Structures are given as structure tokens and as C-alpha cells.
C-alpha positions as a Python dict, from the first residue, in 0.01 Angstrom:
ca = {
    (1, 'X'): (0, 0, 0),
    (2, 'X'): (143, 61, 405),
    (3, 'X'): (347, 384, 535),
    (4, 'X'): (517, 317, 910),
    (5, 'X'): (546, 626, 1059),
    (6, 'X'): (770, 712, 1375),
    (7, 'X'): (502, 524, 1657),
    (8, 'X'): (583, 245, 1370),
    (9, 'X'): (212, 272, 1387),
    (10, 'X'): (123, 161, 971),
    (11, 'X'): (-151, 390, 799),
    (12, 'X'): (-338, 331, 473),
    (13, 'X'): (-275, 534, 168),
    (14, 'X'): (-547, 477, 44),
    (15, 'X'): (-499, 475, -391),
    (16, 'X'): (-866, 633, -438),
    (17, 'X'): (-1093, 935, -461),
    (18, 'X'): (-853, 971, -171),
    (19, 'X'): (-476, 935, -340),
    (20, 'X'): (-277, 999, -90),
    (21, 'X'): (-481, 1063, 187),
    (22, 'X'): (-362, 883, 532),
    (23, 'X'): (-665, 660, 711),
    (24, 'X'): (-617, 502, 1005),
    (25, 'X'): (-752, 155, 984),
    (26, 'X'): (-1001, 84, 1236),
    (27, 'X'): (-1089, -199, 1365),
    (28, 'X'): (-1512, -396, 1296),
    (29, 'X'): (-1763, -261, 1416),
    (30, 'X'): (-1531, 112, 1513),
    (31, 'X'): (-1718, 389, 1584),
    (32, 'X'): (-1625, 724, 1370),
    (33, 'X'): (-1524, 1020, 1581),
    (34, 'X'): (-1584, 1299, 1385),
    (35, 'X'): (-1499, 1527, 1702),
    (36, 'X'): (-1166, 1420, 1748),
    (37, 'X'): (-912, 1680, 1510),
    (38, 'X'): (-598, 1403, 1555),
    (39, 'X'): (-812, 1165, 1379),
    (40, 'X'): (-974, 1414, 1138),
    (41, 'X'): (-582, 1571, 1111),
    (42, 'X'): (-558, 1245, 1034),
    (43, 'X'): (-794, 1164, 698),
    (44, 'X'): (-654, 1454, 563),
    (45, 'X'): (-302, 1469, 607),
    (46, 'X'): (-48, 1396, 258),
    (47, 'X'): (300, 1230, 420),
    (48, 'X'): (635, 1429, 299),
    (49, 'X'): (902, 1142, 167),
    (50, 'X'): (1161, 1457, 263),
    (51, 'X'): (1232, 1832, 348),
    (52, 'X'): (1530, 1822, 112),
    (53, 'X'): (1535, 1960, -241),
    (54, 'X'): (1621, 1648, -527),
    (55, 'X'): (1466, 1346, -564),
    (56, 'X'): (1162, 1253, -680),
    (57, 'X'): (848, 1537, -623),
    (58, 'X'): (570, 1261, -639),
    (59, 'X'): (424, 1301, -272),
    (60, 'X'): (405, 1666, -344),
    (61, 'X'): (174, 1621, -658),
    (62, 'X'): (-152, 1700, -425),
    (63, 'X'): (51, 1939, -356),
    (64, 'X'): (33, 2123, -629),
    (65, 'X'): (-326, 2083, -690),
    (66, 'X'): (-396, 2213, -402),
    (67, 'X'): (-243, 2533, -532),
    (68, 'X'): (-471, 2501, -813),
    (69, 'X'): (-383, 2857, -1069),
    (70, 'X'): (-272, 3076, -823),
    (71, 'X'): (-3, 3310, -945),
    (72, 'X'): (147, 3399, -602),
    (73, 'X'): (200, 3134, -376),
    (74, 'X'): (340, 3227, -8),
    (75, 'X'): (547, 2989, 172),
    (76, 'X'): (607, 3099, 550),
    (77, 'X'): (851, 2956, 855),
    (78, 'X'): (770, 2904, 1128),
    (79, 'X'): (1148, 3060, 1302),
    (80, 'X'): (1372, 3234, 1064),
    (81, 'X'): (1685, 2984, 1169),
    (82, 'X'): (1533, 2664, 1107),
    (83, 'X'): (1745, 2422, 808),
    (84, 'X'): (1454, 2211, 722),
    (85, 'X'): (1231, 2505, 641),
    (86, 'X'): (1518, 2671, 342),
    (87, 'X'): (1558, 2316, 209),
    (88, 'X'): (1174, 2246, 244),
    (89, 'X'): (1126, 2602, 41),
    (90, 'X'): (1427, 2565, -237),
    (91, 'X'): (1166, 2191, -223),
    (92, 'X'): (811, 2330, -324),
    (93, 'X'): (970, 2563, -578),
    (94, 'X'): (1159, 2291, -784),
    (95, 'X'): (843, 2126, -763),
    (96, 'X'): (617, 2440, -902),
    (97, 'X'): (864, 2514, -1142),
    (98, 'X'): (833, 2171, -1307),
    (99, 'X'): (493, 2151, -1255),
    (100, 'X'): (319, 2503, -1181),
    (101, 'X'): (495, 2638, -1402),
    (102, 'X'): (652, 2882, -1197),
    (103, 'X'): (965, 3145, -1269),
    (104, 'X'): (1049, 3354, -1020),
    (105, 'X'): (1120, 3334, -615),
    (106, 'X'): (1106, 3619, -468),
    (107, 'X'): (1196, 3649, -86),
    (108, 'X'): (1120, 3940, 195),
    (109, 'X'): (1483, 4091, 163),
    (110, 'X'): (1566, 4443, -25),
    (111, 'X'): (1502, 4553, -406),
    (112, 'X'): (1863, 4617, -402),
    (113, 'X'): (1983, 4228, -249),
    (114, 'X'): (1683, 4139, -527),
    (115, 'X'): (1873, 4281, -865),
    (116, 'X'): (2175, 4117, -747),
    (117, 'X'): (2135, 3757, -712),
    (118, 'X'): (1892, 3798, -968),
    (119, 'X'): (2164, 3928, -1168),
    (120, 'X'): (2433, 3610, -1032),
    (121, 'X'): (2091, 3322, -1129),
    (122, 'X'): (2075, 3495, -1484),
    (123, 'X'): (2450, 3429, -1564),
    (124, 'X'): (2648, 3711, -1342),
    (125, 'X'): (2967, 3735, -1237),
    (126, 'X'): (3102, 3706, -900),
    (127, 'X'): (3119, 3408, -610),
    (128, 'X'): (2818, 3351, -487),
    (129, 'X'): (2950, 3275, -89),
    (130, 'X'): (3054, 3641, -120),
    (131, 'X'): (2762, 3728, -305),
    (132, 'X'): (2513, 3574, 23),
    (133, 'X'): (2808, 3724, 273),
    (134, 'X'): (2737, 4082, 126),
    (135, 'X'): (2381, 4053, 99),
    (136, 'X'): (2274, 3846, 385),
    (137, 'X'): (2513, 3914, 675),
    (138, 'X'): (2246, 4110, 850),
    (139, 'X'): (1956, 3957, 804),
    (140, 'X'): (1877, 3540, 908),
    (141, 'X'): (1941, 3422, 567),
    (142, 'X'): (2322, 3452, 534),
    (143, 'X'): (2327, 3028, 535),
    (144, 'X'): (2477, 2772, 290),
    (145, 'X'): (2069, 2706, 220),
    (146, 'X'): (2041, 2999, 15),
    (147, 'X'): (2406, 2927, -123),
    (148, 'X'): (2252, 2584, -265),
    (149, 'X'): (1918, 2746, -387),
    (150, 'X'): (2096, 3027, -593),
    (151, 'X'): (2293, 2834, -722),
    (152, 'X'): (2014, 2511, -861),
    (153, 'X'): (1878, 2900, -1001),
    (154, 'X'): (2179, 2972, -1134),
    (155, 'X'): (2231, 2616, -1293),
    (156, 'X'): (1954, 2532, -1373),
    (157, 'X'): (1932, 2881, -1631),
    (158, 'X'): (2190, 2734, -1769),
    (159, 'X'): (2009, 2378, -1900),
    (160, 'X'): (1698, 2578, -1940),
    (161, 'X'): (1804, 2969, -2124),
    (162, 'X'): (1466, 2981, -2286),
    (163, 'X'): (1273, 2995, -1948),
    (164, 'X'): (1481, 3177, -1689),
    (165, 'X'): (1419, 3189, -1366),
    (166, 'X'): (1494, 3524, -1154),
    (167, 'X'): (1509, 3618, -827),
    (168, 'X'): (1362, 3921, -693),
    (169, 'X'): (1383, 4109, -352),
    (170, 'X'): (996, 4249, -272),
    (171, 'X'): (1118, 4483, 80),
    (172, 'X'): (1261, 4801, 174),
    (173, 'X'): (1591, 4889, 100),
    (174, 'X'): (1814, 4802, 410),
    (175, 'X'): (2123, 4759, 429),
    (176, 'X'): (2123, 4922, 106),
    (177, 'X'): (1971, 5078, -139),
    (178, 'X'): (2225, 5035, -405),
    (179, 'X'): (2318, 5301, -663),
    (180, 'X'): (2202, 5052, -962),
    (181, 'X'): (1857, 5217, -895),
    (182, 'X'): (1969, 5592, -897),
    (183, 'X'): (2141, 5446, -1203),
    (184, 'X'): (1868, 5250, -1345),
    (185, 'X'): (1580, 5594, -1290),
    (186, 'X'): (1911, 5826, -1460),
    (187, 'X'): (1986, 5614, -1705),
    (188, 'X'): (1636, 5524, -1847),
    (189, 'X'): (1571, 5966, -1823),
    (190, 'X'): (1862, 6028, -1995),
    (191, 'X'): (1782, 5822, -2257),
    (192, 'X'): (1405, 5892, -2311),
    (193, 'X'): (1359, 6217, -2117),
    (194, 'X'): (1652, 6444, -2154),
    (195, 'X'): (1516, 6793, -2049),
    (196, 'X'): (1460, 6572, -1667),
    (197, 'X'): (1802, 6465, -1623),
    (198, 'X'): (1887, 6746, -1417),
    (199, 'X'): (1647, 6749, -1159),
    (200, 'X'): (1664, 6389, -1149),
    (201, 'X'): (2048, 6454, -1054),
    (202, 'X'): (1983, 6720, -792),
    (203, 'X'): (1655, 6558, -647),
    (204, 'X'): (1905, 6225, -570),
    (205, 'X'): (2225, 6355, -533),
    (206, 'X'): (2156, 6432, -113),
    (207, 'X'): (2020, 6038, -158),
    (208, 'X'): (2332, 5875, -308),
    (209, 'X'): (2495, 6010, -34),
    (210, 'X'): (2334, 5805, 240),
    (211, 'X'): (2298, 5419, 107),
    (212, 'X'): (2380, 5328, 393),
    (213, 'X'): (2028, 5235, 602),
    (214, 'X'): (2177, 5194, 895),
    (215, 'X'): (2273, 5598, 836),
    (216, 'X'): (2017, 5721, 683),
    (217, 'X'): (1831, 5609, 1008),
    (218, 'X'): (2056, 5766, 1228),
    (219, 'X'): (1983, 6039, 1067),
    (220, 'X'): (1744, 6338, 1250),
    (221, 'X'): (1401, 6311, 1136),
    (222, 'X'): (1329, 6609, 984),
    (223, 'X'): (1640, 6512, 712),
    (224, 'X'): (1516, 6189, 690),
    (225, 'X'): (1118, 6327, 590),
    (226, 'X'): (1320, 6522, 364),
    (227, 'X'): (1469, 6326, 182),
    (228, 'X'): (1129, 6124, 104),
    (229, 'X'): (987, 6430, 2),
    (230, 'X'): (1247, 6438, -226),
    (231, 'X'): (1227, 6063, -367),
    (232, 'X'): (860, 6094, -402),
    (233, 'X'): (894, 6442, -573),
    (234, 'X'): (1197, 6258, -849),
    (235, 'X'): (928, 5961, -896),
    (236, 'X'): (641, 6137, -962),
    (237, 'X'): (831, 6345, -1232),
    (238, 'X'): (929, 6018, -1445),
    (239, 'X'): (523, 5899, -1319),
    (240, 'X'): (427, 6211, -1518),
    (241, 'X'): (643, 6094, -1803),
    (242, 'X'): (466, 5693, -1864),
    (243, 'X'): (418, 5584, -2206),
    (244, 'X'): (83, 5468, -2376),
    (245, 'X'): (67, 5172, -2268),
    (246, 'X'): (338, 5166, -2029),
    (247, 'X'): (670, 4973, -2153),
    (248, 'X'): (890, 4746, -1947),
    (249, 'X'): (1202, 4943, -2001),
    (250, 'X'): (1007, 5254, -1808),
    (251, 'X'): (761, 5046, -1548),
    (252, 'X'): (1114, 4899, -1459),
    (253, 'X'): (1299, 5257, -1387),
    (254, 'X'): (988, 5332, -1182),
    (255, 'X'): (1019, 5060, -1020),
    (256, 'X'): (1368, 5192, -887),
    (257, 'X'): (1197, 5497, -795),
    (258, 'X'): (882, 5392, -591),
    (259, 'X'): (1152, 5146, -401),
    (260, 'X'): (1296, 5462, -347),
    (261, 'X'): (1024, 5660, -216),
    (262, 'X'): (909, 5321, -51),
    (263, 'X'): (1269, 5360, 148),
    (264, 'X'): (1200, 5701, 208),
    (265, 'X'): (877, 5683, 340),
    (266, 'X'): (992, 5433, 554),
    (267, 'X'): (1246, 5524, 674),
    (268, 'X'): (1068, 5894, 801),
    (269, 'X'): (821, 5772, 1020),
    (270, 'X'): (879, 5799, 1413),
    (271, 'X'): (1083, 5451, 1447),
    (272, 'X'): (1147, 5565, 1773),
    (273, 'X'): (786, 5528, 1931),
    (274, 'X'): (539, 5227, 1949),
    (275, 'X'): (276, 5447, 1737),
    (276, 'X'): (586, 5488, 1471),
    (277, 'X'): (691, 5116, 1467),
    (278, 'X'): (307, 5019, 1433),
    (279, 'X'): (286, 5242, 1159),
    (280, 'X'): (609, 5141, 953),
    (281, 'X'): (549, 4774, 960),
    (282, 'X'): (232, 4826, 847),
    (283, 'X'): (354, 5040, 528),
    (284, 'X'): (609, 4759, 538),
    (285, 'X'): (365, 4476, 479),
    (286, 'X'): (129, 4644, 256),
    (287, 'X'): (468, 4789, 59),
    (288, 'X'): (572, 4431, 13),
    (289, 'X'): (261, 4306, -130),
    (290, 'X'): (202, 4547, -376),
    (291, 'X'): (552, 4534, -487),
    (292, 'X'): (508, 4139, -526),
    (293, 'X'): (184, 4227, -751),
    (294, 'X'): (381, 4401, -971),
    (295, 'X'): (678, 4281, -1020),
    (296, 'X'): (372, 3904, -1139),
    (297, 'X'): (207, 4156, -1380),
    (298, 'X'): (539, 4313, -1483),
    (299, 'X'): (682, 3942, -1601),
    (300, 'X'): (331, 3742, -1620),
    (301, 'X'): (480, 3467, -1471),
    (302, 'X'): (417, 3265, -1137),
    (303, 'X'): (617, 3390, -843),
    (304, 'X'): (719, 3151, -523),
    (305, 'X'): (693, 3420, -177),
    (306, 'X'): (927, 3322, 67),
    (307, 'X'): (863, 3535, 353),
    (308, 'X'): (778, 3421, 768),
    (309, 'X'): (497, 3278, 865),
    (310, 'X'): (298, 3611, 1002),
    (311, 'X'): (376, 3736, 617),
    (312, 'X'): (229, 3564, 410),
    (313, 'X'): (-13, 3447, 637),
    (314, 'X'): (-419, 3680, 651),
    (315, 'X'): (-468, 3734, 984),
    (316, 'X'): (-237, 3946, 1221),
    (317, 'X'): (-163, 3772, 1562),
    (318, 'X'): (86, 4062, 1726),
    (319, 'X'): (-66, 4419, 1774),
    (320, 'X'): (262, 4559, 1663),
    (321, 'X'): (151, 4443, 1247),
    (322, 'X'): (-169, 4572, 1211),
    (323, 'X'): (-243, 4396, 862),
    (324, 'X'): (-9, 4129, 746),
    (325, 'X'): (149, 4090, 355),
    (326, 'X'): (-64, 3786, 259),
    (327, 'X'): (-372, 4018, 331),
    (328, 'X'): (-314, 4284, 106),
    (329, 'X'): (-224, 4013, -100),
    (330, 'X'): (-530, 3840, -33),
    (331, 'X'): (-693, 4186, -120),
    (332, 'X'): (-479, 4239, -468),
    (333, 'X'): (-477, 3901, -571),
    (334, 'X'): (-821, 3754, -458),
    (335, 'X'): (-784, 3357, -478),
    (336, 'X'): (-485, 3398, -696),
    (337, 'X'): (-306, 3421, -378),
    (338, 'X'): (-214, 3076, -157),
    (339, 'X'): (-123, 3104, 169),
    (340, 'X'): (126, 2862, 366),
    (341, 'X'): (248, 2815, 675),
    (342, 'X'): (475, 2669, 840),
    (343, 'X'): (418, 2484, 1220),
    (344, 'X'): (682, 2209, 1365),
    (345, 'X'): (685, 2002, 1703),
    (346, 'X'): (1072, 2055, 1776),
    (347, 'X'): (1472, 2073, 1750),
    (348, 'X'): (1674, 2359, 1655),
    (349, 'X'): (1696, 2733, 1493),
    (350, 'X'): (1940, 2942, 1466),
    (351, 'X'): (1898, 3276, 1601),
    (352, 'X'): (1968, 3613, 1783),
    (353, 'X'): (1879, 3739, 2099),
    (354, 'X'): (1694, 4119, 2247),
    (355, 'X'): (2080, 4200, 2355),
    (356, 'X'): (2293, 4027, 2103),
    (357, 'X'): (2384, 4007, 1744),
    (358, 'X'): (2495, 3689, 1705),
    (359, 'X'): (2344, 3397, 1605),
    (360, 'X'): (2402, 3091, 1797),
    (361, 'X'): (2200, 2748, 1786),
    (362, 'X'): (1888, 2752, 2040),
    (363, 'X'): (1734, 2441, 2099),
    (364, 'X'): (1341, 2328, 2170),
    (365, 'X'): (1188, 2046, 2309),
    (366, 'X'): (846, 1901, 2271),
    (367, 'X'): (545, 2141, 2242),
    (368, 'X'): (330, 2162, 2526),
    (369, 'X'): (-9, 2072, 2565),
    (370, 'X'): (-230, 2284, 2430),
    (371, 'X'): (-52, 2475, 2165),
    (372, 'X'): (-185, 2403, 1823),
    (373, 'X'): (203, 2195, 1781),
    (374, 'X'): (148, 1926, 2037),
    (375, 'X'): (-230, 1839, 1913),
    (376, 'X'): (-92, 1840, 1509),
    (377, 'X'): (249, 1626, 1629),
    (378, 'X'): (3, 1345, 1729),
    (379, 'X'): (-36, 1245, 1434),
    (380, 'X'): (79, 922, 1323),
    (381, 'X'): (362, 1056, 1054),
    (382, 'X'): (664, 1256, 1117),
    (383, 'X'): (653, 1536, 838),
    (384, 'X'): (294, 1633, 628),
    (385, 'X'): (84, 1861, 435),
    (386, 'X'): (-269, 1908, 451),
    (387, 'X'): (-565, 2167, 310),
    (388, 'X'): (-753, 2375, 565),
    (389, 'X'): (-1023, 2514, 362),
    (390, 'X'): (-1080, 2182, 256),
    (391, 'X'): (-1020, 1927, 615),
    (392, 'X'): (-1325, 1797, 790),
    (393, 'X'): (-1503, 1941, 995),
    (394, 'X'): (-1344, 1826, 1277),
    (395, 'X'): (-1045, 1939, 1148),
    (396, 'X'): (-1184, 2274, 1054),
    (397, 'X'): (-1348, 2325, 1354),
    (398, 'X'): (-1080, 2278, 1620),
    (399, 'X'): (-818, 2488, 1328),
    (400, 'X'): (-1044, 2768, 1358),
    (401, 'X'): (-921, 2803, 1753),
    (402, 'X'): (-678, 3044, 1860),
    (403, 'X'): (-389, 2837, 2012),
    (404, 'X'): (-56, 2906, 2179),
    (405, 'X'): (183, 2865, 1843),
    (406, 'X'): (526, 2927, 1834),
    (407, 'X'): (658, 3208, 1554),
    (408, 'X'): (1035, 3278, 1590),
    (409, 'X'): (1139, 3578, 1445),
    (410, 'X'): (1534, 3703, 1431),
    (411, 'X'): (1571, 3716, 1829),
    (412, 'X'): (1503, 3417, 2044),
    (413, 'X'): (1245, 3399, 2273),
    (414, 'X'): (994, 3548, 2066),
    (415, 'X'): (647, 3457, 2148),
    (416, 'X'): (459, 3200, 2134),
    (417, 'X'): (102, 3378, 2061),
    (418, 'X'): (-201, 3320, 2013),
    (419, 'X'): (-265, 3214, 1609),
    (420, 'X'): (-581, 3066, 1451),
    (421, 'X'): (-377, 2842, 1201),
    (422, 'X'): (-738, 2736, 1013),
    (423, 'X'): (-817, 3144, 906),
    (424, 'X'): (-418, 3266, 848),
    (425, 'X'): (-367, 3004, 598),
    (426, 'X'): (-452, 2782, 333),
    (427, 'X'): (-237, 2528, 355),
    (428, 'X'): (-14, 2422, 672),
    (429, 'X'): (274, 2215, 661),
    (430, 'X'): (347, 1981, 990),
    (431, 'X'): (756, 1916, 1057),
    (432, 'X'): (793, 1631, 1322),
    (433, 'X'): (1167, 1813, 1400),
    (434, 'X'): (1377, 2067, 1270),
    (435, 'X'): (1735, 2168, 1345),
    (436, 'X'): (1963, 2489, 1311),
    (437, 'X'): (2029, 2684, 926),
    (438, 'X'): (2440, 2668, 925),
    (439, 'X'): (2538, 3011, 883),
    (440, 'X'): (2812, 3069, 653),
    (441, 'X'): (3158, 3039, 806),
    (442, 'X'): (3384, 3342, 690),
}
């Protein structure tokens, strides 16, 4: 069958051994051009039917084969504020839930926020819009797209109570360290280790008074260091009472205590220095990876991890980030972790600026010649994905070189950076055009 691309050139969809792989039609006697990365990428590219969730997902079956038996799949985003990255994440997550048995959507949000979202998708009370705004107003994800995701997860759980989906926040506790963490530890100790209760209460008392992240970080560093020490003392007390073989209630309480201690460590770094920020970012990525791996063991299910491209990647392209979460996950899980990155040629995003926290739409023109995106967009498909590990040699050689690539966080302008796509991710999704995400109006 044929597929007409945006350039109006038909490509042959081969339905044999390379089912779904695109092959450019060649004239009689045409000589192959193995050195051409575009032709090589076209031979490995799988077209995307849509970036919107819902409808058929037959076009994602090759992606499922690429994921294989991975227990954790990280899907990035080339900006923190583009609609199609968010909707495509929901679409891929739905497919992995249905076809590969995934049960958790993990996000680089706080453990506190994750607990609250998890309660909602499992039938808890509350208005989803108000919940998303309260938890994510200071983040890029206070959007209609995340409201849609949580609504779908809750609806799925109503229909499938025997196999509920979970939401997990793998990051440190900002903008708030929820009192439910302290309460969770206290409730376990009161029920199972009552002789520890007075010491736990005393250690957590000053921490309970600074649950707001900004207030905590504005404390003098010696005070932040003292609080971190108290958090670690509470964690050590509880860990010392670990029952033989662990246990669900104990493991969850201990992770509450671990999350409080991790947050204390993060806030105790000298964040007013470049070296302190660098050390804090290394600690953060290591902690996010450890938390994700712990959750996968704790639940026994497969985890879909949503974060920025940089945080799901194997390589760091920015000296401020010495080692990324994706690299730590590969260290822990080996090939049971799969990294998927995004690129795009043009379009829009929502972003703040260096001097303003107001989220505004930004527009980017076509990628410049010499960038990764410029070449990727020459492929005669609007949207597609490919396995970087098994692409033809000419494609792999091209992908192994560092080139200017867009990687935009919360503020714009940001970058661009020199990125080696082939060693950063296992799979790449390229979109021709993206549009700004839809911030919730309050």
C-alpha cells in the first residue's frame, strides 16, 4: 500500500520482513547510496498515524517490539511546553498498557504530588483541574493535557478494577513536602514500632514546620544541613527495624522517610554556587533513578517514565548535569531500561523566560541547516519513529556525531546544545511540527 507524505511523494510500505518500514521507490538500475543518512533513516522509519491519544494504535506495534521486555521505558520531551509531546506520551502509555502490561505512569514531579495523583486516579475525591493546578502551577505541566491523562487513567481504573493503573512521582519534594509523608511514617511506627514514636516525632517536628519548598530553601544553609541530618536520623531509625523479608507497609513507610531525607540532602547543597548546583543536579538524577527502580520492584509492574529528553537520556550534553537519570537507570536495570527521545523541526511551545515566570507561547521556525532536526525532517514523513540501535549503518554513523539540537526546558531561550542522538537514546520519535501546550486557565 502507499502512503502520501507531506511532500506528496509516495513511499512503499513493505509488508514482509521489514513490515511497516519505509522504502523509497527507486528507478531501474538505480545504485544504492549507503552514505546518505536520509535514505538510510527512511529505510528504518515507521510512520505515526497520529500524536493524539485514542483510536487505533496499530502503527505503534513496531514501537512495542522495540521496547521488548523492558521494565521501565523513559519517554522524553524536546521542550517542556509542547502539546504533541504530552499527547503522544498518553498515546504511547495507553498502547503499552494494553499491549505490554504497563501499569504505572511515572513523572519527574515530587513524591508528594505523585501520591496525590495516585489517590485520584484510583478513585479518590477531588476535582482534577483544581488538583493539577494546585500541584503543578509552578511546573510546565499545569495543562489541559495532564488533566486529560489523569482523567483517562481514572476512567480506565473504573473499567479495570482488577488491574489498576498507578501514578508515581519520582522527584524530590518541591514545591511542597506533604505532611502525608510524615504522617505515613508516624502511622507505621505507632502501629508496629511504638517505642520509636517519641524520637520520630521529635526529629520530624522542625521539618513539619517548613513543608513549603521555597521557605525551606531560603533558610540559612546551616539550618538546612541540620534539618537534613534530622531527616536521615529518622530514616535510619526506621530502616533499623526492617522486618525479615521487608513488607508492603514497611517498604512504603520507609520510602516516605527516604523521600524526606533525599529532599533534605538536595536543599542542603550550597545552591548559591555553580559547583553546589552541579552537585545537586547529579544527586537529583541519581535519586530519581533510584526512586523509579524502587517503585518498579515495590509494585512488580512495568513503568512508563515521563521526563525531559535530557533526564531519560544516557549522555549529558550540559556540564551543569554530570550524569543523567537515564544513565543511572541503565546502570541499575541494564537492558530492562529503554530510552526514547523526541525531536521536532518547527512549531511552538509554552515557556518562561530568564527574567519572568509567566508562561508565554513561543514560536520556532524550521530547524537550521546542519542541525540534527534539519536532516531528520528531510525524511518524507511528517511524523515517524526509528530504532537507533538497529538503523542502517549510514544512519547509525550519522547519529553517532554530536550536532546542534534543540533541548528546551522551562525557560526560553535555552540552548541549543551539541547532542549525539545515537548514544543518548535507544529510540527516536521525530515530529515535523509541534504546537504550544494548553495551560489551564484559572
